[in-house]
N, C-alpha and C positions, 0 to 999 in steps of 0.2 A: 087220135082225135083232139084237135084243140078245141075246148069247151068254153062257151063264154062265161064269164063270170056274173054278168048281170045282162038284161034286154038292151041296155043301152052302151054297148061295149062299142067303141070306138074302131075305126079302120088302122089306127097307129096301133090301138092295145092289141088287135089282131096281129098285128104284123110282129110286136114284141112278143107275144106269146108263140108265134110261128117261130122265131128265132130261138125261145128259153127252148121250144122242145125239140127243136134241131140239135141245139147243144149239150142237151142230155140224154138224146136217143141216136144220135149220129144220122138221123133222116128227116125230113121234114113230113107233117102228119098228112095222111091221104085226104081229109078234109080239115075245114076251118068252120067256125062258126059266127055269125054277128047278126044279131038283132032276128034269133031263132031261125036264121036261114044257112043252110050247109052249100060250102063254097068248096068244089073240088080243088085239088092240088094244082091241077093243071091252068085251073081259071086264077086262082089267086097269086100263082107264080107268074102268069101273065100281066096281072093287076099289078103287080109289085115291079114288075121290069119297066111297065109303061110309065109307073109313075117316076121312078129311079130315070127313065130316059125324059122326061118331060123336065124334072128337077136339073138336070144336066144342060137342057137344052135355054131355057129359060130363067135359071137363078132361083126359080120360086118353086114350091107345091102348087099342085093343081086346085081350082075352087072346088072340084067335084070328082070322085071315082064313080065310073060306071062298072057295076060287076056283072058279070054275065052267068 
């Protein structure tokens, strides 16, 4: 599990923590935490994929990201 360092962990920090975890352990964590909310791998993977597709389509990051 990726644990947040503080209660104000941003999504970009969460993604960096996920990448660091994967590089160290060979797999992505089962859950990530942002602002005391657990996000299952399926949901954060979908979020990361959607953000990447948005950046490719529009050349910029989205203004907000909804996490299910």
